[in-house]
C-alpha positions in Angstrom: -42.2 -3.1 9.0 -40.5 -4.2 5.7 -40.1 -0.6 4.6 -38.5 0.2 8.0 -36.2 -2.7 7.8 -35.2 -1.9 4.2 -34.4 1.7 5.2 -32.3 0.4 8.1 -30.4 -2.0 5.7 -29.8 0.9 3.3 -28.4 3.0 6.1 -26.1 0.2 7.3 -25.0 -0.3 3.7 -24.1 3.4 3.4 -22.2 3.3 6.6 -20.3 0.2 5.5 -19.4 1.8 2.2 -18.2 4.9 4.0 -16.1 2.7 6.4 -14.6 0.9 3.4 -13.6 4.2 1.8 -12.1 5.4 5.1 -9.7 2.4 5.2 -7.9 3.6 2.1 -6.0 6.4 3.8 -4.4 4.3 6.5 -3.6 1.6 3.9 -1.9 4.2 1.7 0.1 5.6 4.7 1.3 2.1 5.7 2.3 1.2 2.1 4.1 4.6 1.7 6.1 3.9 4.9 7.1 0.5 3.6 8.0 2.1 0.2 10.3 4.6 1.9 11.9 1.9 4.1 12.8 0.0 0.9 14.9 3.1 -0.2 17.2 2.8 2.7 20.8 1.9 2.0 23.6 0.0 3.8 23.1 -0.7 7.5 19.8 1.2 7.5 18.3 -1.5 5.3 17.1 -3.8 8.0 14.1 -6.0 8.6 13.0 -5.0 12.0 9.9 -5.0 14.2 8.6 -1.8 12.7 8.6 -3.3 9.2 6.9 -6.4 10.5 4.2 -4.3 12.1 3.7 -2.3 8.9 3.3 -5.5 6.9 0.9 -6.8 9.5 -1.1 -3.6 9.4 -1.4 -3.7 5.6 -2.5 -7.3 5.7 -5.1 -6.6 8.4 -6.5 -3.6 6.4 -6.7 -5.6 3.2 -8.4 -8.5 5.0 -11.0 -6.1 6.6 -11.6 -4.5 3.2 -12.3 -7.9 1.7 -14.7 -8.8 4.5 -16.5 -5.4 4.0 -16.8 -6.0 0.3 -18.3 -9.5 0.9 -20.8 -8.0 3.2 -21.7 -5.3 0.7 -22.3 -7.9 -2.0 
């Protein structure tokens, strides 16, 4: 029974590690979008709902990554 449970825990750990790696691409995309928005000039340089949502997305992804890392530890 213990060997079976250990194997299941190992599988879950691998899935969690994979999920953690898969959060990097969406995080990079959101950060890149924010970076390009900062390059805007004049009247195009605004703080709007899109920027707010991008910041929220980055914050949520980082929070989820931290929780995944805690569970892995």
